Structures are given as C-alpha cells and as structure tokens.
Backbone bond lengths (Angstrom), bond angles and torsions (degrees), N, CA, C in turn:
res aa  C-N    CA-C-N  psi(-1)  N-CA   C-N-CA  omega(-1)  CA-C   N-CA-C  phi
1 M - - - 1.424 - - 1.483 108.68 -
2 S 1.269 114.06 136.47 1.513 119.90 -179.72 1.492 112.36 -72.50
3 P 1.356 120.69 159.46 1.514 119.41 -179.87 1.492 110.97 -59.80
4 I 1.389 112.56 -39.54 1.549 114.58 -176.30 1.578 108.72 -64.73
5 E 1.343 113.28 -45.62 1.423 119.08 -179.54 1.543 111.56 -59.85
6 A 1.287 118.44 -39.73 1.404 123.68 -179.81 1.503 109.86 -66.02
7 L 1.252 118.41 -44.20 1.505 125.36 175.17 1.518 113.62 -57.45
8 R 1.342 109.99 -40.15 1.505 112.46 -177.98 1.545 110.47 -73.47
9 N 1.330 119.01 -18.28 1.403 120.35 178.83 1.566 113.92 -85.83
10 T 1.311 116.15 0.80 1.459 120.75 179.52 1.592 106.24 -85.18
11 K 1.288 113.81 157.98 1.490 120.17 179.23 1.563 107.17 -120.92
12 W 1.329 112.62 167.08 1.574 120.54 177.74 1.572 110.66 -48.16
13 Q 1.363 115.29 -41.90 1.393 115.20 -172.59 1.630 109.85 -69.02
14 H 1.268 116.53 -31.51 1.456 117.51 178.17 1.569 111.99 -64.47
15 W 1.479 112.02 -42.43 1.448 116.83 176.73 1.528 112.76 -72.21
16 R 1.274 117.55 -31.32 1.485 117.25 -176.23 1.574 107.91 -67.83
17 E 1.317 115.03 -41.71 1.530 118.09 176.51 1.577 109.75 -60.25
18 S 1.375 109.53 -46.57 1.559 112.44 -178.04 1.559 110.58 -64.24
19 L 1.328 120.56 -37.20 1.461 120.85 179.53 1.417 108.26 -69.94
20 T 1.317 122.47 -40.20 1.513 121.29 177.82 1.572 108.15 -61.37
21 L 1.274 123.33 -42.85 1.384 125.78 -178.98 1.524 110.93 -61.67
22 M 1.397 114.20 -40.56 1.480 120.22 -178.05 1.529 112.03 -72.34
23 L 1.370 115.94 -33.81 1.471 118.63 176.84 1.535 108.35 -65.67
24 F 1.320 117.39 -41.33 1.553 117.86 175.22 1.441 111.72 -64.42
25 T 1.342 115.77 -44.43 1.521 120.58 -179.04 1.497 111.39 -58.49
26 V 1.318 115.77 -52.47 1.512 118.82 178.86 1.419 113.31 -67.27
27 G 1.374 117.97 -47.78 1.455 120.84 -175.21 1.527 109.65 -62.55
28 A 1.303 119.54 -54.77 1.452 124.56 -177.41 1.466 113.98 -76.35
29 G 1.359 113.73 -36.11 1.507 117.38 -175.23 1.513 111.41 -70.83
30 L 1.420 116.97 -29.32 1.397 123.36 175.84 1.499 117.95 -93.74
31 S 1.300 113.07 9.99 1.517 118.01 -177.59 1.544 113.74 -58.46
32 P 1.283 123.99 -30.93 1.406 123.94 172.82 1.515 109.03 -62.93
33 V 1.372 120.02 -38.42 1.477 118.94 175.25 1.427 114.82 -67.25
34 W 1.375 116.99 -45.75 1.465 120.77 179.05 1.448 113.12 -61.99
35 V 1.307 117.68 -44.82 1.543 119.81 177.59 1.497 106.53 -63.79
36 G 1.279 122.25 -45.91 1.424 121.75 -178.39 1.474 110.90 -59.32
37 W 1.282 116.88 -44.35 1.537 121.24 177.74 1.445 111.85 -55.92
38 I 1.324 118.03 -46.81 1.446 126.32 179.41 1.550 110.85 -61.68
39 L 1.347 114.28 -45.04 1.466 114.03 179.08 1.522 112.49 -63.76
40 L 1.340 115.07 -44.29 1.431 122.48 176.50 1.545 112.75 -51.91
41 K 1.311 113.39 -43.64 1.473 120.04 179.07 1.493 112.36 -67.30
42 V 1.328 115.25 -31.86 1.596 120.44 177.35 1.542 105.72 -62.57
43 Y 1.350 115.05 -34.73 1.429 119.47 -174.00 1.519 112.33 -98.46
44 H 1.357 110.81 25.58 1.502 119.84 173.77 1.541 115.97 61.95
45 K 1.296 116.08 26.16 1.457 122.11 175.76 1.559 109.00 -99.66
46 T 1.326 117.08 152.20 1.439 121.88 175.55 1.463 112.38 -120.98
47 P 1.331 113.94 78.38 1.473 117.33 -177.52 1.503 114.82 -75.98
48 S 1.195 120.07 151.40 1.473 122.92 176.61 1.522 106.49 -103.94
49 L 1.353 117.37 168.81 1.569 119.14 -178.82 1.587 103.48 -69.58
50 V 1.228 127.14 -29.86 1.456 127.10 -178.87 1.551 108.55 -64.15
51 D 1.328 116.16 -35.15 1.465 120.31 178.27 1.584 110.96 -54.88
52 F 1.329 115.83 -35.45 1.474 120.25 -179.07 1.488 110.52 -81.67
53 A 1.319 121.11 -3.98 1.442 123.64 -179.18 1.500 113.98 -99.74
54 H 1.309 114.91 -4.06 1.559 120.38 -178.83 1.475 115.15 -69.21
55 N 1.307 118.81 -14.21 1.510 117.91 -178.07 1.651 105.17 -109.54
56 G 1.208 118.52 11.62 1.416 120.03 178.89 1.577 115.45 81.03
57 D 1.326 111.74 17.45 1.462 115.01 179.62 1.450 115.32 -62.03
58 F 1.287 118.94 -40.99 1.555 120.22 -178.86 1.507 113.23 -73.33
59 A 1.374 115.91 -19.12 1.514 120.86 170.09 1.553 104.89 -67.76
60 I 1.280 116.44 -47.22 1.549 115.94 -177.53 1.574 107.52 -63.10
61 Y 1.358 116.96 -48.70 1.407 120.61 179.86 1.555 112.57 -50.47
62 S 1.355 113.31 -46.90 1.518 120.34 179.99 1.509 109.78 -58.88
63 A 1.290 114.10 -46.81 1.507 118.14 -177.94 1.503 110.76 -61.68
64 A 1.331 115.92 -42.13 1.524 122.27 -177.93 1.566 109.61 -66.86
65 I 1.356 118.12 -30.10 1.482 117.14 176.83 1.583 114.44 -79.07
66 V 1.368 111.47 -39.04 1.462 115.80 -175.84 1.515 114.85 -79.83
67 A 1.287 121.19 -29.60 1.394 123.93 -178.90 1.601 113.88 -55.07
68 P 1.307 119.24 -47.34 1.398 119.19 177.42 1.504 116.37 -69.41
69 L 1.370 112.90 -24.89 1.505 116.99 171.18 1.439 113.44 -57.18
70 I 1.320 119.28 -43.99 1.396 121.44 -177.79 1.540 113.07 -57.16
71 Y 1.432 111.06 -38.91 1.494 117.21 172.12 1.506 115.48 -60.64
72 L 1.406 115.54 -47.21 1.382 121.17 178.23 1.548 115.27 -56.97
73 I 1.335 112.34 -39.35 1.486 121.03 -174.93 1.605 109.93 -73.27
74 V 1.321 115.77 -44.27 1.413 118.85 -177.09 1.511 115.65 -87.64
75 K 1.300 120.93 -8.41 1.418 126.02 177.52 1.440 113.65 -55.88
76 E 1.262 117.40 122.69 1.407 123.34 175.37 1.495 113.73 -65.67
77 H 1.343 114.33 126.82 1.480 121.03 -175.33 1.504 107.32 -143.40
78 R 1.322 117.34 162.15 1.437 120.01 176.28 1.536 114.56 -60.01
79 V 1.290 112.98 -30.79 1.547 119.66 171.95 1.539 106.57 -111.43
80 P 1.418 114.57 120.23 1.379 113.35 -178.91 1.524 115.58 -72.32
81 F 1.344 118.15 155.41 1.447 121.21 -176.92 1.572 110.36 -69.78
82 A 1.315 116.14 128.21 1.469 122.20 -172.64 1.519 106.95 -69.51
83 S 1.337 116.87 130.88 1.491 127.05 178.38 1.524 110.18 58.46
84 R 1.325 113.33 44.95 1.437 118.09 -176.39 1.527 116.36 -51.32
85 A 1.325 115.75 -42.51 1.470 122.30 -176.84 1.571 111.80 -63.48
86 I 1.294 115.39 -40.19 1.533 117.80 179.63 1.425 111.15 -67.02
87 Y 1.297 118.05 -44.80 1.507 123.60 -178.15 1.489 112.70 -68.13
88 T 1.339 113.60 -38.02 1.467 120.28 178.69 1.581 108.75 -66.33
89 L 1.322 113.84 -47.34 1.445 118.34 177.24 1.583 114.45 -58.77
90 A 1.249 113.21 -48.64 1.540 116.33 176.53 1.540 109.08 -58.20
91 S 1.229 119.94 -45.41 1.493 126.20 -176.46 1.557 107.24 -62.50
92 V 1.252 114.19 -50.10 1.586 114.97 178.43 1.452 112.71 -66.33
93 V 1.312 120.50 -38.56 1.459 120.11 177.48 1.569 110.31 -57.54
94 I 1.356 116.78 -49.88 1.477 120.96 177.05 1.493 112.12 -57.69
95 L 1.303 114.58 -45.76 1.475 121.29 179.12 1.507 112.23 -56.45
96 V 1.250 116.55 -51.98 1.484 126.13 -179.42 1.645 107.01 -57.62
97 F 1.316 110.88 -52.72 1.469 115.17 179.63 1.567 113.14 -57.87
98 S 1.252 115.49 -41.75 1.391 120.08 179.99 1.594 112.46 -64.70
99 I 1.384 113.57 -44.31 1.427 112.70 175.48 1.480 112.46 -64.52
100 A 1.373 119.29 -39.17 1.431 119.66 179.21 1.505 114.27 -65.18
101 S 1.315 116.76 -36.64 1.472 121.03 178.32 1.487 113.10 -68.15
102 Y 1.353 115.62 -39.50 1.505 118.79 175.46 1.500 110.06 -70.29
103 A 1.269 119.16 -40.74 1.510 124.33 175.03 1.449 111.44 -57.34
104 A 1.327 121.89 -31.16 1.463 125.88 -177.03 1.562 108.59 -78.42
105 V 1.403 118.54 -30.91 1.372 125.54 -173.99 1.586 108.75 -88.54
106 A 1.277 117.18 -39.94 1.427 125.80 -165.78 1.553 114.78 -53.33
107 P 1.455 120.38 -44.74 1.391 119.17 178.32 1.535 116.63 -53.26
108 A 1.416 115.47 -42.34 1.378 117.14 177.40 1.500 112.16 -74.97
109 T 1.334 116.01 -38.61 1.517 116.49 -175.25 1.450 110.38 -68.05
110 V 1.273 126.21 -35.85 1.449 125.25 -176.57 1.505 110.87 -88.64
111 G 1.358 117.43 -8.39 1.446 121.57 176.13 1.452 120.45 91.46
112 I 1.353 112.32 5.44 1.542 121.18 177.38 1.501 111.82 -63.41
113 A 1.307 111.04 -46.21 1.505 120.85 -178.81 1.512 109.29 -136.48
114 P 1.345 116.81 77.95 1.439 116.67 -172.16 1.597 114.04 -70.26
115 D 1.418 114.91 -14.48 1.465 114.91 -179.23 1.564 108.45 -88.36
116 L 1.325 117.21 -15.01 1.406 122.86 179.73 1.512 110.94 -88.45
117 R 1.426 111.69 92.43 1.480 116.37 -172.03 1.484 106.24 -128.35
118 P 1.353 117.12 119.23 1.474 125.11 179.12 1.519 110.01 -65.95
119 D 1.344 116.28 168.36 1.436 122.74 -178.48 1.603 106.60 -81.49
120 M 1.363 112.38 94.32 1.446 122.63 -170.85 1.517 107.79 -75.26
121 A 1.343 118.56 -23.48 1.458 120.47 176.84 1.571 108.40 -64.03
122 F 1.249 118.31 -27.87 1.498 126.43 175.54 1.614 108.42 -86.11
123 L 1.321 113.45 -56.94 1.552 121.34 -166.40 1.490 109.82 -67.07
124 A 1.361 119.70 -41.76 1.431 123.14 -173.90 1.552 112.39 -54.75
125 P 1.397 113.23 -58.73 1.500 114.84 178.73 1.479 115.62 -66.42
126 V 1.316 117.67 -28.51 1.460 119.81 172.25 1.482 112.36 -60.01
127 T 1.283 116.66 -45.08 1.501 120.82 -178.91 1.456 111.06 -65.67
128 L 1.329 117.36 -35.39 1.461 121.87 175.68 1.513 109.02 -64.05
129 W 1.261 120.99 -43.71 1.489 120.63 178.42 1.514 107.13 -73.07
130 A 1.247 123.73 -28.22 1.524 121.48 170.88 1.489 110.32 -61.65
131 Y 1.365 117.94 -37.78 1.449 120.71 -178.65 1.541 108.37 -70.30
132 V 1.295 116.14 -43.70 1.498 120.32 178.34 1.569 108.13 -54.00
133 V 1.349 117.60 -54.28 1.395 128.70 178.10 1.592 109.20 -51.22
134 S 1.347 112.44 -48.89 1.403 115.61 -179.11 1.542 116.30 -62.05
135 V 1.325 117.70 -34.71 1.428 128.80 179.23 1.576 105.32 -67.60
136 F 1.306 114.95 -49.79 1.467 118.45 -175.23 1.567 107.99 -65.64
137 L 1.347 118.26 -40.52 1.483 120.43 178.39 1.488 113.68 -65.96
138 A 1.369 112.01 -35.26 1.512 116.47 173.30 1.492 112.76 -63.90
139 L 1.266 118.47 -38.13 1.489 128.11 177.69 1.463 111.62 -54.69
140 V 1.403 108.81 -56.04 1.514 117.84 -177.86 1.506 110.14 -69.25
141 V 1.356 121.25 -44.84 1.495 117.89 -177.80 1.450 111.95 -65.87
142 T 1.298 117.64 -34.29 1.429 121.54 -179.08 1.633 110.40 -69.98
143 A 1.267 110.81 -38.43 1.534 115.82 174.60 1.522 112.04 -63.06
144 L 1.281 116.83 -40.70 1.472 122.55 -179.77 1.520 108.80 -73.60
145 D 1.327 119.74 -33.50 1.469 117.89 178.53 1.499 109.74 -75.04
146 N 1.355 118.39 -30.92 1.413 121.70 175.94 1.632 109.22 -67.03
147 A 1.285 113.33 -36.49 1.444 118.41 -178.96 1.618 112.55 -67.37
148 R 1.354 111.09 -36.32 1.461 113.91 176.54 1.473 111.99 -78.51
149 M 1.335 118.85 -30.91 1.440 120.76 179.88 1.525 114.60 -76.67
150 F 1.348 114.09 -33.02 1.492 123.53 -179.15 1.492 108.79 -130.90
151 P 1.345 115.42 76.64 1.490 120.86 -175.69 1.576 109.34 -72.01
152 D 1.319 113.37 154.68 1.465 117.41 171.33 1.486 111.75 -72.28
153 V 1.312 115.82 94.44 1.391 123.87 -179.56 1.456 115.83 -54.07
154 R 1.259 116.39 -45.09 1.441 124.13 -179.99 1.487 113.99 -60.25
155 A 1.389 116.82 -43.61 1.507 120.29 175.89 1.543 111.19 -67.96
156 I 1.361 116.14 -38.66 1.472 116.22 171.22 1.380 113.95 -55.89
157 T 1.332 120.96 -48.43 1.393 128.10 -175.57 1.534 109.92 -60.59
158 E 1.432 111.73 -46.75 1.414 112.21 179.85 1.569 116.26 -66.22
159 R 1.295 111.07 -32.55 1.547 116.57 175.47 1.478 110.34 -65.09
160 Q 1.420 119.42 -42.75 1.390 122.92 -178.85 1.558 110.08 -67.30
161 Q 1.335 112.47 -39.57 1.559 116.85 172.63 1.552 114.78 -54.62
162 H 1.326 112.21 -45.58 1.394 121.05 -176.64 1.570 109.96 -68.79
163 D 1.336 117.49 -35.50 1.459 122.75 174.47 1.501 110.64 -65.21
164 L 1.275 119.81 -43.54 1.444 124.57 -178.80 1.530 108.87 -66.75
165 E 1.312 116.34 -41.30 1.515 115.15 178.90 1.475 108.81 -63.58
166 Q 1.278 120.57 -40.82 1.481 122.60 -179.07 1.514 111.32 -62.32
167 R 1.315 115.15 -38.54 1.458 120.85 179.45 1.527 109.39 -68.36
168 F 1.324 117.56 -42.69 1.378 125.79 -177.51 1.559 110.96 -62.59
169 D 1.297 109.95 -44.40 1.547 120.08 176.63 1.557 110.06 -57.45
170 G 1.341 116.44 -39.84 1.489 123.93 -177.53 1.537 112.81 -77.79
171 L 1.305 115.10 -4.94 1.563 113.54 -179.60 1.570 108.85 -85.85
172 G 1.224 123.27 -25.43 1.471 126.56 179.64 1.437 113.58 -83.03
173 G 1.280 123.52 24.86 1.446 129.27 -179.82 1.474 117.16 -52.92
174 K 1.323 122.46 -50.03 1.409 125.79 -173.81 1.537 110.23 -115.57
175 D 1.327 119.40 105.78 1.429 121.23 172.13 1.505 108.19 -103.00
176 G 1.322 110.96 133.75 1.442 115.52 -173.46 1.408 118.15 -94.31
C-alpha cells in the first residue's frame, strides 16, 4: 500500500488519538524549554527558541521522539505497517542526524573540548527543523499505527461485501 493510500485509509479517530499524544509529547516533553523561557522572562531576558537549541537540546528531543517510532513501524502485527521501508528510512535518517548533531555540540557543551565549537548559527535552527519534522513524522506514524491497530471494521465489511457481490455476479456467466 502506498503512503498516500495508507493515509487515505485513516479516520478522524486515528488522527485525534495521534494529535492528543503529540500535544502531550510536545507540551510535557518541552517543559524544560517552557520553564526556562518563563524564568528568563522573569529576569528581563528575551530568549528566542533558537537560544535553547545552542546546546544540542533539540537534537536530543528529536532522537527521543523518533526512536520509539522505529519500534512502532517494525513491530510485527497481524496487519503490516503501510510503506514500512519509507517510514523506517525517514526515522533512521532523522535519528542519525540528531545523533551527529548532538555529537558535534557535546564536546564543547560538556567542557571536554571548549575550543571545538561548531557553527551554531547554522546547526541550532537546523536542529529545530529536525524537531519539527520529528513531531510531524510521529503524528503521521502514530495515526497509521492507530489505523492498523484499530481498523474501520465497517469499511472493511462493506468492501468485503462488495467483493463478494462482484464474485457472485461473475458466477452466472454461462446460462445454457
């Protein structure tokens, strides 16, 4: 099944559950950023979201969101995950990028090599975008997983009924 066809087979209930999970993930998962932003505002600072990305935080957040997706995608189930290879590849690419991004920042951040500082004007916004893509990918993968775990039984029954009617109509081909 193609990715587009798989998405068309999802229903609002699958997306609602996925959106709820993503709201919790983003809301609670980014609570250190929200609390840090509030504290900085208390001290009359005006931080931007990119300021919180300079230590590789969003690379870590991206990896934390994408890693469980790989499990969801490859988990054996009665109904296979639609377009498994495409979603696995996208997840692994984001995971490897997140690991590499944090590995580039970590030596300076933890003080091992303070002079070895990557170009954060480039890397910070890129890790923010990686986080946004991770959240979007998680939304889609979770909705697709919900669709395979909780299929629309009525639609499946109607499709099977239609197929049976087609086959039944085909049986009366030669009347003698």
